[in-house]
C-alpha positions in Angstrom: 7.5 0.8 1.5 8.9 2.3 4.7 7.2 1.1 7.8 6.3 4.7 9.0 4.3 5.5 5.8 0.6 5.3 6.2 -0.8 3.9 2.9 -2.9 1.2 1.4 -1.1 -1.2 -1.0 -3.0 -3.3 -3.4 -0.9 -6.1 -4.9 -2.0 -8.3 -7.8 -1.3 -12.0 -7.1 0.0 -14.0 -10.1 -0.5 -11.2 -12.6 -0.4 -12.4 -16.3 1.3 -9.3 -17.6 4.3 -7.2 -16.4 2.1 -4.1 -16.4 0.1 -5.4 -13.4 2.0 -3.7 -10.5 1.1 -2.9 -6.9 -0.9 0.3 -6.4 -0.2 2.6 -3.5 -2.9 5.0 -2.3 -3.0 7.4 0.6 -4.3 5.8 3.8 -7.3 8.2 3.8 -8.1 7.3 0.2 -10.1 4.4 -1.2 -10.1 2.2 -4.3 -13.2 0.7 -5.9 -12.8 -2.2 -8.3 -15.7 -3.4 -10.5 -16.0 -6.7 -12.4 -16.9 -5.8 -16.0 -15.9 -8.9 -18.0 -18.7 -11.3 -18.9 -18.0 -15.0 -19.0 -14.9 -15.1 -16.9 -14.4 -16.2 -13.3 -13.2 -13.5 -10.9 -12.2 -14.1 -7.3 -11.3 -11.9 -4.4 -8.6 -13.0 -1.9 -7.8 -10.8 1.1 -4.5 -11.4 2.9 -4.6 -14.9 1.6 -7.5 -15.7 3.9 -10.8 -15.0 2.2 -11.9 -16.3 -1.2 -15.1 -15.0 -2.7 -16.3 -15.4 -6.3 -17.3 -12.2 -7.9 -19.7 -11.8 -10.8 -20.2 -9.2 -13.5 -21.4 -5.9 -12.0 -20.0 -6.7 -8.5 -17.7 -4.1 -7.0 -15.3 -4.1 -4.1 -14.4 -0.9 -2.1 -11.1 -0.9 -0.3 -10.6 1.5 2.6 -8.4 1.9 5.6 -9.4 -0.3 8.6 -10.4 1.5 11.8 -8.2 -1.0 13.7 -4.5 -0.3 14.2 -1.9 -3.0 14.0 1.1 -2.8 16.3 4.2 -4.5 15.1 7.2 -5.6 17.1 10.5 -4.2 16.0 13.6 -6.1 17.0 16.8 -4.4 17.9 19.6 -4.7 15.4 19.3 -4.0 11.7 17.0 -1.2 10.6 14.4 -1.4 7.9 16.6 -0.1 5.1 19.6 -2.2 6.0 17.4 -5.3 6.0 15.9 -4.2 2.7 19.3 -3.7 1.2 20.4 -7.1 2.3 17.3 -8.9 1.0 17.2 -7.0 -2.3 21.0 -7.6 -2.7 21.5 -3.9 -3.4 25.2 -3.2 -3.8 27.0 0.1 -3.3 30.5 1.3 -3.1 32.4 -1.0 -0.7 33.5 1.9 1.5 29.9 2.9 2.2 29.2 -0.6 3.4 32.0 -0.2 5.9 30.7 3.0 7.3 33.2 5.2 5.4 32.2 8.0 3.1 35.1 9.2 1.0 34.9 13.0 0.3 31.7 13.3 2.4 29.5 12.8 -0.7 26.4 10.7 -0.6 
């Protein structure tokens, strides 16, 4: 997700099916998750730091924090250039050299 997009991203850790994907909601929105399965252990981990066992009937409400995080951006490659490199996205070789044959994107 682009760094200038204000949103909340909820990402399943170690999902057991391919249909469990990250969920993106507007920063002003909220998400409420309730534990409804009896006889299983459910745990909540937040940013890899907090572990809390949840029980049937428990619910968790996720909202935007009132605190802002300021990140340092280093000079050099931009977000999408870094993303392209890390994801190994390939395009026409002339585009990578800054050329655009015919002016078409």
